[in-house]
N, C-alpha and C positions, 0 to 999 in steps of 0.2 A: 455442429455437434460432433464431438469424435465419440468411435465405439470402444470399448473398452476391450483387451486382448482374447477376453472368453467370449464375448459377443461376435466379433469378428470369425471367432473359430467356426461357430454356431451358424453365422450368416453363412461361409463360406462352405460349409457344409451343404447347407439349404439350397443353396446356390449351383453345386454342383452337382447333387443327386437330383433336384426337381427342376430346377430352370434350366440349365443347361440341355437337359434332352427337349425340355419343350422350345427354345429357343433353334434347337437341330429342325425340327420339324418345322418350325416357323419358316426357315432358311431354307428348307426343300419348299416349301411351298409358294415362297416369294419368287425362287428361280423357275419353279413350274409355271406359274402366271404369268410369264415374260413371253413373248411370241418364241419360235423357234432360235434357238441361240447358235451360232459354230460350238463346236466342243472344246476349243480354246477358251472362247469369252465365257462360257458354263464354267469351266474350271476357276479362272480369277472371279468368277463372283464368288463362288463356293469359298474360296481363298478368302477374299475379303471379309465376307459374312462370318466366317471361321475363326479370324483375327478382332473385329469388330466389337466383339461381346467383351473382350477383357477389358477394353478403355475404360469404361463407366463404371467397371466396379474393380479398379486397380486397387483404390484403398482399402478394400475389405481383405484381399488377399496378401497385402506387403507384409512381411513378418509372422505368417503364420507357421511356416516351417521352423520359427527359431525358438528357444524356451520362452517362457513366459516371463515377460520384464516387469511385469507387476509383481512377481515372488522376491521377498526380501531374503531367501535362504542364499545364504555366500556357500558355493559349492565348491571347497580345493581339492 
């Protein structure tokens, strides 16, 4: 099921305003639950967790910065 441009814009806003802060708290708690790690390994864990959220949600964010492709208006 493909989402329309308008619904992708709305979902991207919800994800960025609500979902991303919740994910950040979850990521910090996951790293805190691990036993004492070297600082370098902890840094790489944060980098991996900071990038990992993008891949499952990539389809929502694709084309959001573009103009609405569903508009039939020709702007010349």
